[in-house]
N, CA, C and O of each residue as an XYZ file, in Angstrom:
80
protein
N      86.289    -35.670     31.008
C      87.464    -34.880     31.397
C      88.059    -34.208     30.163
O      88.581    -34.884     29.277
N      87.981    -32.901     30.105
C      88.451    -32.156     28.933
C      89.948    -32.337     28.737
O      90.412    -32.487     27.606
N      90.707    -32.324     29.829
C      92.160    -32.482     29.734
C      92.527    -33.802     29.076
O      93.398    -33.853     28.208
N      91.848    -34.883     29.499
C      92.139    -36.203     28.940
C      91.755    -36.243     27.462
O      92.466    -36.828     26.645
N      90.625    -35.618     27.126
C      90.183    -35.580     25.727
C      91.224    -34.874     24.854
O      91.492    -35.291     23.727
N      91.802    -33.806     25.390
C      92.806    -33.058     24.619
C      94.052    -33.905     24.406
O      94.662    -33.871     23.338
N      94.428    -34.673     25.445
C      95.609    -35.541     25.318
C      95.359    -36.604     24.256
O      96.212    -36.855     23.404
N      94.176    -37.231     24.311
C      93.837    -38.283     23.342
C      93.789    -37.693     21.930
O      94.311    -38.283     20.984
N      93.157    -36.521     21.798
C      93.050    -35.879     20.492
C      94.435    -35.513     19.967
O      94.725    -35.684     18.783
N      95.278    -35.013     20.849
C      96.636    -34.627     20.450
C      97.425    -35.829     19.956
O      98.125    -35.743     18.948
N      97.315    -36.963     20.671
C      98.036    -38.161     20.253
C      97.499    -38.659     18.913
O      98.275    -39.086     18.057
N      96.190    -38.610     18.726
C      95.579    -39.051     17.475
C      96.046    -38.193     16.308
O      96.337    -38.703     15.225
N      96.114    -36.884     16.539
C      96.568    -35.969     15.496
C      98.025    -36.235     15.152
O      98.410    -36.214     13.983
N      98.835    -36.487     16.183
C     100.264    -36.755     15.961
C     100.428    -38.016     15.113
O     101.269    -38.060     14.216
N      99.617    -39.047     15.401
C      99.714    -40.290     14.637
C      99.333    -40.052     13.181
O      99.959    -40.604     12.276
N      98.311    -39.234     12.953
C      97.890    -38.948     11.583
C      98.987    -38.205     10.833
O      99.241    -38.482      9.660
N      99.638    -37.259     11.510
C     100.702    -36.482     10.866
C     101.880    -37.395     10.532
O     102.456    -37.298      9.448
N     102.237    -38.280     11.460
C     103.371    -39.170     11.228
C     103.068    -40.182     10.124
O     103.968    -40.608      9.400
N     101.795    -40.565      9.999
C     101.416    -41.583      9.019
C     101.375    -40.997      7.602
O     101.514    -41.725      6.619
N     101.186    -39.685      7.507
C     101.048    -39.082      6.182
C     102.404    -38.809      5.533
O     102.461    -38.302      4.412
């Protein structure tokens, strides 16, 4: 499911940004 992949990727990116 592309939509779900985008949500997961978006959350992962957000976590990386917050961690940096």
